[in-house]
Structure formats: structure tokens, C-alpha cells
C-alpha positions as a printed Julia matrix, in Angstrom:
465×3 Matrix{Float64}:
   0.0     0.0    0.0
   1.35    3.42  -0.92
   2.05    5.77   1.99
  -0.7     8.29   2.72
  -0.35   11.71   4.32
  -1.04   11.87   8.02
  -3.98   14.19   7.32
  -5.78   11.21   5.74
  -5.05    8.92   8.68
  -5.83    8.91  12.37
  -2.57    9.92  13.97
  -1.48    7.33  16.56
   0.41    8.72  19.56
   1.62    6.83  22.64
   2.38    8.69  25.87
   4.54    6.99  28.5
   3.66    8.15  32.01
   0.31    8.97  33.6
   1.27   12.05  35.6
   0.53   15.73  34.9
   2.96   15.94  31.97
   1.3    12.96  30.28
  -2.24   14.27  30.68
  -1.36   17.82  29.62
   0.29   16.32  26.52
  -2.93   14.47  25.7
  -4.88   17.69  26.21
  -2.57   19.64  23.87
  -2.83   16.91  21.23
  -6.62   16.86  21.34
  -6.83   20.65  21.16
  -4.65   20.67  18.06
  -6.14   17.6   16.36
  -9.31   16.16  17.96
  -9.05   13.12  15.66
  -5.71   11.99  17.09
  -5.71    8.61  18.87
  -3.89    8.85  22.2
  -2.93    5.81  24.28
  -1.38    6.63  27.64
   0.77    3.93  29.26
   1.33    3.93  33.04
   3.26    1.31  35.0
   1.01    1.48  38.11
  -2.68    0.55  38.08
  -3.36    4.1   39.34
  -2.9     7.19  37.15
  -2.09   10.84  38.02
   1.56   10.42  39.05
   2.85   12.88  41.63
  -0.55   14.54  42.03
  -1.63   11.28  43.66
   1.62   10.14  45.23
   3.72   13.29  45.59
   1.4    16.07  46.77
   1.31   16.14  50.58
  -1.82   14.53  52.09
  -2.68   17.73  53.97
  -2.68   19.71  50.7
  -5.87   18.37  49.14
  -6.48   21.55  47.13
  -3.36   20.84  45.09
  -4.96   17.61  43.89
  -7.75   19.44  42.06
  -6.03   19.06  38.65
  -7.14   15.42  38.8
 -10.62   16.63  37.83
  -9.19   17.95  34.55
  -7.24   14.74  33.95
 -10.47   12.77  34.39
 -12.13   14.91  31.73
  -9.23   14.27  29.36
  -9.49   10.53  30.04
 -13.12   10.57  28.91
 -12.18   11.83  25.42
 -13.45    9.43  22.76
  -9.95    8.88  21.36
  -8.17    8.33  24.69
  -7.14    5.0   26.19
  -5.52    4.47  29.57
  -3.16    1.48  29.48
  -2.19    1.2   33.15
  -0.28   -1.59  34.88
   2.05   -1.73  31.86
   5.76   -1.03  32.31
   7.27    0.3   29.11
  10.87   -0.81  28.8
  10.12   -4.04  30.68
   6.72   -5.45  29.67
   6.84   -3.54  26.42
   9.99   -2.52  24.52
  10.11    1.08  23.4
  10.93   -0.23  19.9
   7.56   -1.99  19.74
   5.78    1.28  20.48
   7.82    3.11  17.87
   6.74    0.54  15.27
   3.06    0.8   16.16
   2.72    4.57  16.69
   3.54    7.62  14.62
   4.99    9.26  17.73
   5.97    8.21  21.25
   6.11   10.84  24.01
   8.13   10.06  27.14
   6.48   11.61  30.19
   7.79    9.19  32.78
   9.21   11.81  35.13
  12.15   11.71  37.51
  11.44    9.04  40.08
  14.72    8.82  42.01
  15.99   11.15  44.72
  19.4    12.72  44.09
  22.22   11.41  46.26
  24.31   13.73  48.45
  27.42   11.71  47.47
  29.07   12.02  50.87
  30.62    9.36  53.14
  28.15    7.5   55.34
  25.15    7.92  53.07
  24.65    4.13  53.25
  24.02    4.18  57.01
  20.68    2.99  58.36
  18.56    6.0   59.2
  19.56    7.95  56.08
  16.85    8.15  53.4
  15.8    10.22  50.43
  12.79   12.47  50.9
  11.44   10.87  47.7
  11.16    7.54  49.5
   9.54    9.09  52.56
   6.99   11.01  50.46
   6.09    7.84  48.54
   5.75    5.93  51.82
   3.33    8.3   53.53
   1.37    8.78  50.3
   0.81    5.05  49.86
   2.91    4.55  46.71
   3.25    0.76  46.17
   7.0     1.05  45.53
   7.55    2.27  49.09
   4.79    0.46  51.0
   7.16   -1.87  52.82
   9.91    0.65  53.51
  10.69    0.95  57.23
  11.55    4.26  58.9
  12.92    4.29  62.42
  11.33    7.32  64.08
  12.53    6.45  67.58
  15.24    9.14  67.74
  14.6    12.63  69.07
  16.65   14.52  66.45
  15.94   14.49  62.72
  17.65   16.41  59.93
  16.22   17.36  56.54
  18.87   18.43  54.01
  17.38   20.85  51.5
  15.03   23.81  51.69
  12.56   23.41  48.84
   8.82   22.79  49.12
   9.3    19.02  49.37
  11.62   19.55  52.34
   8.95   21.68  54.03
   6.33   19.02  53.26
   8.26   16.2   54.92
   9.11   18.46  57.85
   5.43   19.24  58.32
   4.45   15.57  58.19
   7.09   14.74  60.81
   6.0    17.5   63.17
   2.22   17.5   62.87
   0.17   15.62  65.42
  -1.76   12.51  64.47
  -4.98   14.48  64.92
  -3.8    17.05  62.37
  -3.14   14.25  59.87
  -5.93   11.8   60.68
  -8.51   13.23  58.27
  -6.16   13.6   55.3
  -5.54   10.84  52.74
  -2.24    9.85  54.37
  -1.64    6.11  54.15
  -2.82    4.25  57.25
   0.51    2.47  57.77
   2.28    5.85  57.83
  -0.22    7.34  60.26
   0.3     4.41  62.62
   4.1     4.8   62.47
   3.96    8.58  62.95
   1.73    8.08  66.01
   4.66    6.28  67.65
   7.29    8.81  66.52
   9.64   10.13  69.2
  11.06   12.89  67.0
  11.01   16.19  68.89
  13.61   18.29  67.07
  13.8    18.68  63.29
  16.6    20.66  61.61
  15.78   21.97  58.14
  19.2    22.73  56.67
  20.25   24.66  53.57
  23.7    25.28  52.09
  22.97   28.91  51.24
  21.2    31.73  53.07
  17.59   32.64  53.91
  17.16   34.72  50.75
  18.17   31.78  48.53
  15.85   29.21  50.18
  13.53   27.66  47.58
  10.38   27.14  49.64
   7.37   29.38  49.01
   5.96   31.76  51.57
   2.78   29.68  51.87
   4.81   26.57  52.74
   6.84   28.47  55.37
   3.71   30.07  56.82
   2.21   26.62  57.43
   5.2    25.74  59.62
   4.34   28.69  61.86
   0.8    27.38  62.38
   1.43   23.84  63.66
  -0.32   23.04  66.92
   2.53   21.13  68.58
   5.67   22.42  66.84
   7.43   25.78  67.17
   9.44   27.2   64.29
  12.74   28.93  65.06
  15.98   30.02  63.4
  19.23   31.48  64.76
  19.2    35.28  64.4
  22.87   35.35  63.4
  22.11   33.24  60.32
  19.72   35.91  59.05
  22.48   38.49  58.62
  22.71   39.25  54.9
  25.7    40.05  52.72
  25.37   42.94  50.21
  24.49   40.64  47.3
  21.64   39.02  49.27
  20.34   42.45  50.26
  20.34   43.36  46.57
  18.4    40.17  45.75
  15.75   41.18  48.29
  15.56   44.67  46.82
  14.49   43.49  43.34
  10.93   44.33  42.3
   9.54   41.13  40.8
   7.06   38.46  41.84
   9.66   36.0   43.09
  11.27   38.67  45.27
   7.99   39.48  47.01
   7.84   35.89  48.23
  11.45   36.03  49.41
  10.77   39.26  51.31
   7.79   37.7   53.08
   9.9    34.64  53.9
  12.65   36.8   55.35
  10.24   38.86  57.45
   8.7    35.66  58.81
  12.11   34.23  59.66
  13.07   37.4   61.53
   9.89   37.01  63.59
  10.54   33.39  64.57
  14.16   34.26  65.41
  12.77   36.59  68.09
   9.9    34.43  69.36
  11.78   31.51  70.89
   9.89   31.02  74.16
   7.24   28.61  72.87
   6.23   25.71  75.11
   5.2    23.5   72.2
   6.66   19.98  72.55
   8.36   19.92  69.15
  10.82   22.23  67.44
  11.63   22.86  63.79
  14.86   24.82  63.42
  15.78   26.33  60.07
  19.56   26.4   59.64
  21.42   28.18  56.87
  24.95   28.22  55.4
  25.59   24.54  56.21
  26.6    21.68  53.86
  26.68   18.06  55.05
  30.09   16.55  54.39
  30.0    13.29  56.36
  27.5    11.02  58.11
  28.8     9.22  61.17
  27.64    6.14  63.04
  28.19    2.49  63.83
  25.95    0.75  61.25
  23.26    3.35  61.81
  23.3     7.15  61.69
  24.33    8.98  64.86
  25.88   12.29  63.8
  26.06   14.59  60.79
  29.14   16.75  60.23
  28.47   20.03  58.41
  30.83   22.58  56.94
  29.98   26.21  57.46
  29.55   28.18  54.22
  29.79   31.76  53.05
  28.25   33.07  49.84
  30.27   34.09  46.83
  29.25   35.37  43.41
  27.09   38.04  41.85
  23.49   38.99  42.6
  21.19   36.11  41.69
  24.14   33.77  41.07
  25.53   33.27  44.56
  27.05   29.9   45.43
  27.98   28.33  48.76
  31.69   28.22  49.5
  33.07   26.16  52.37
  34.92   28.09  55.1
  36.79   25.23  56.76
  34.68   25.61  59.91
  32.65   22.6   61.0
  29.62   21.78  63.14
  28.33   18.4   64.31
  24.65   17.7   64.98
  23.45   14.57  66.75
  20.88   12.8   64.62
  19.31    9.37  64.16
  17.1    10.13  61.15
  17.99   12.08  58.01
  16.04   12.86  54.85
  17.88   14.15  51.79
  15.66   16.53  49.83
  18.0    17.94  47.19
  16.02   17.11  44.07
  14.99   14.29  41.76
  16.6    12.63  38.78
  15.34   10.38  36.02
  16.28    6.76  35.47
  17.39    5.36  32.1
  14.95    3.4   29.96
  16.22    0.69  27.63
  16.31    1.96  24.06
  16.09    5.66  25.0
  19.03    8.12  25.08
  19.79    9.39  28.58
  21.96   12.15  30.03
  23.27   10.65  33.28
  24.93   13.89  34.38
  21.68   15.87  34.3
  19.35   12.94  34.97
  17.13   13.75  31.99
  16.5    12.63  28.4
  18.57   14.85  26.06
  16.2    16.86  23.9
  15.61   20.06  22.01
  12.14   21.56  22.46
  10.94   18.06  23.3
  12.6    16.26  20.38
  14.72   13.45  21.84
  18.36   13.7   20.78
  20.88   10.93  20.23
  24.38   12.4   19.82
  22.72   15.76  19.08
  20.57   14.26  16.31
  16.76   14.06  16.7
  15.38   10.54  17.03
  12.45   10.34  14.58
   9.1     9.9   16.31
  10.48   10.11  19.87
   9.68   13.04  22.19
  10.0    14.01  25.86
   7.89   16.15  28.17
   7.79   17.14  31.83
  10.53   16.58  34.37
  12.31   13.94  32.3
  12.58   16.63  29.61
  13.55   19.73  31.6
  14.53   18.44  35.04
  12.48   18.57  38.28
  11.52   22.24  38.21
   8.26   24.15  38.33
   4.82   23.44  39.7
   2.1    21.09  38.45
   0.79   23.72  36.05
   4.25   24.31  34.56
   3.78   21.07  32.66
   1.0    22.62  30.62
   3.2    25.03  28.65
   5.93   22.4   28.54
   3.53   19.91  26.94
   2.37   22.49  24.41
   5.98   23.04  23.3
   6.57   19.32  22.79
   3.27   18.81  20.97
   4.02   21.75  18.68
   7.32   20.11  17.71
   5.66   16.71  17.27
   2.89   17.97  15.0
   5.32   20.09  13.0
   7.5    17.04  12.36
   4.59   14.87  11.31
   3.13   17.52   9.01
   6.35   17.51   7.0
   6.26   13.81   6.22
   4.02   11.26   4.64
   3.0     8.6    7.1
   2.28    4.95   6.54
  -0.53    3.37   8.5
   0.38    2.54  12.08
  -1.53   -0.11  13.96
  -1.47    1.67  17.31
  -3.08   -0.3   20.12
  -4.07   -3.13  17.79
  -0.4    -3.98  17.37
   0.36   -3.77  21.09
  -2.46   -5.78  22.66
  -1.22   -9.16  21.36
   2.2    -8.48  22.92
   0.62   -7.79  26.29
  -1.67  -10.79  26.01
   1.31  -13.07  25.35
   2.73  -12.01  28.75
  -0.64  -12.29  30.54
  -0.43   -8.65  31.6
  -3.66   -7.34  33.06
  -4.21   -3.94  31.51
  -6.05   -1.51  33.78
  -8.22    0.79  31.68
  -9.75    4.03  32.91
 -13.08    2.37  33.67
 -11.17   -0.14  35.82
  -9.38    2.68  37.62
 -12.73    4.32  38.35
 -13.78    1.19  40.24
 -10.58    1.27  42.31
 -11.08    4.99  42.88
 -14.64    4.54  44.1
 -13.7     1.85  46.6
 -10.81    3.96  47.94
 -13.28    6.8   48.53
 -15.72    4.45  50.25
 -12.94    3.11  52.48
 -12.05    6.69  53.39
 -15.61    7.64  54.32
 -15.52    5.15  57.17
 -12.56    7.04  58.66
 -13.66   10.58  57.68
 -10.81   10.74  55.14
 -10.94   11.8   51.47
  -9.9     8.24  50.61
  -8.02    5.26  51.98
  -5.6     4.29  49.25
  -4.72    0.8   48.19
  -0.98    0.57  48.71
  -0.31   -2.7   46.9
  -0.66   -3.4   43.19
  -2.13   -6.84  43.87
  -4.96   -5.32  45.92
  -5.85   -2.89  43.12
  -5.86   -5.68  40.56
  -8.06   -7.76  42.86
 -10.65   -4.99  42.85
 -10.67   -4.97  39.05
 -10.93   -8.76  38.9
 -13.78   -8.82  41.44
 -15.73   -6.17  39.56
 -15.18   -8.0   36.26
 -16.65  -11.17  37.77
 -19.58   -9.28  39.25
 -21.32   -7.52  36.38
């Protein structure tokens, strides 16, 4: 059969990853070409990525984008193919043969390492693991955290660091009616942590958390926020950063004013303390099998306004600690058959076009964190997806396209391996039962935390028409 132009054919596009980037890509595709066929592959039986398993359980408002994703999933030309691991169950080459374009939206799932001695010690974890654990992500369901020590340290000062700090210092009553996983709530109820240090390598002006996140730490019922006044003294470059007149600066000014307030108000009788520390970099973790101390080097700032870096001074400080969470960012993991930049932890690309030795790989695209790195908010993925889709449609408009089988070519491969595909209607059944389980406990939902349990729900519903 002679090749036909793509305008005469339904365009077949596969998206790998069911988080915000994946759904915003589907939305951008449908807005540009409503006739496009979009099949979204997700390795878990549950869609929505970090909106489900990354957003803190006490931040339910941030999960509202799920309503939009549900609308997208109901598009006539959309298929959810969940419980399918591309790169394991399904080679990327098979997708490339069956689809006109494949968009990688699989995110950055691993926490960055600090790369310092002692990071292997028991009691040292990535914040990524902790977040997945308390949010009921199946990958982290059986992870064990020893919360029996009074001192905890969180390395990093972004919003995720604030989130994990808040979860560690809130009371069980403050968390009970969120959608926190039950196993995490039980463990936190037994926590003996009383002092949390939230440590950053630069100063208070350079901290990455938003004012709203910081403000929440001042409102906890059983935890007082404090910071050493001497660590709020600014160098000229930091003063200049605060003096800028843009939106980001306004948030930094509010942060700084709040920090000055908590540096003064240090007489709280609340049973727990969260202490923000600045100008400290961890250089070594100490302990006999398990973590006991963290050695920090004191920093000063060097560089121009907006480009200041932390420079070690040769002065050191040791903090006793039995529990540490590293919250210094995420990085992607390589997928077989896909180029990967190990240094940056992303897929090399130009405007979403995947590059192999600086040459675009035909039909292969990237979007979201695996494209640009773990930056921005949930909504940032919308413009990012539009850029990738623009490149994708431009490429396809310049070529004639042979017929691609799409899902029809993939289903036999999955059937051969007896893989149970979870479609969106199946997910809706899981979703409904999670909500019903939550109602009993006055929670938004009680999540299933094991893949087998989710698949059992689907199987039971299929046998009970």
C-alpha cells in the first residue's frame, strides 16, 4: 500500500507516564487535532503520578487538577493502558513501530544522592522515599523508617523539604482526616522525634520554599518554628536580591520577614521544634551501622546577585541525629532503548525532540521533568507539553506517514505475557472503593498501597457484572 499523508489517517500517539505531563500532553494533542488517537501507558494501576503520590496529604487543594485529567481521560480517542511497564513489559521499539509518535512523560522518580561518606548508614533516606511511603505509593509500601530518635535532619530547603518536615512535626490528629496512608499514620503516632533541623547550604534569601509553605510551619499546633538570628544576617548581594521588584522577590521578602519574627519568638512551650539552619553543607555522616551524627561545613556566599554559590569556610559543626532525609532534588532513570543524560538525569532533547548524539530521534519526544529536570509546579507542565506537541505535529506535518496499527499492534504483545491492563473504567472502580474506604474514617480516601490489591478490585468487579 502506498504511503498516505497523516492528514488522511488517524494519527497514533503513545504517551509513556500517567502524571501531569502525560495528561497535559494528551490535552494539547486533542486541542490541536481532535481526531488523534492517544494511548497513555502507566506502570502502576493508578494514574495521576505525583498529584496522587507526591502532593502532601494535607494539601488536598493541590490535587484538584485530577478533575481535569479525568475529563481528558473521557475523550473518545483516549485509552488508559495502566499496569504496563514500558521498557520491561513492552519494549520502546515496539511502540515506535506501532505509533507515529511516542512521548516520554515518565518523570524523575529517584531522589538525588548527596554523594558524601556514610550515606549508606541505616537512618539515612531520600525524601522521595519518605513522600512515597506516607502517600501510599506501592513502591515504598514496605519501607521501614525508624522514628525512635529525638533529632531528625532534613537536608534541603525546597517545598518538598517543608512538606516532609510538616508531616514529621504535625500531630496525628492534624493528619488523621487527610488521605495519608494508614501504615504511615500508625508509624507517625509512635514517633519520638522532637527536634527537626531543616538545613540549607545557602542563606535565607536563597531558600527555595514558598511563603505559603513556610507560613504553614508557623501554624502547627505542637511544633514551634525557630531560626538562629545570626544566620539571618545578609551580605550585600543578598540584600540586593531582596531589593528586586519582581514576583519572586515578594515571596522572598515575606519569607525573610517571617524568619526574623521566629528568630525573636523563641519562648514557645510546644513539645516539638523545627529549626531552620542556613549556610551549612553536610560533608559526612557518622555512626556504627546506623546514623548517629552529621558533620556540616559552614559556608559563606560568593558570586554576583542572583548567582551566589555556597563556599566552604573550613569551619565545621556536628549535629546529633538518628534520622535524616535528603531533599535535594529528583533525577530520572534510564529506559532501555532511549538516550539518557546521566549527568543531568534527563533525556537529552531540544524543544521536546529526543536527541541521540545531538541528532533528533524520529518519532520520539520528551515532556515534563524527564525533559527539563524537576523544576516548576504542576501547572508548569501545561506550557511544557504544548511546546513538545508543537514540535511533534510540526514534524509529522512535513512527512508522509504509513498506516500505524497503534493499540491493535500492542495488545497481542501484552496478552502473550498475561499482563492485566487496567483501563480508565477499571481505575474508576478502584477509585470509588478507595473513597468508600475513606468515608468510614472521615478521610478523602483510603488508598490501596499494593498493586495486587488494586488488581483484585478490578478482577472482582469483572466477575460481578
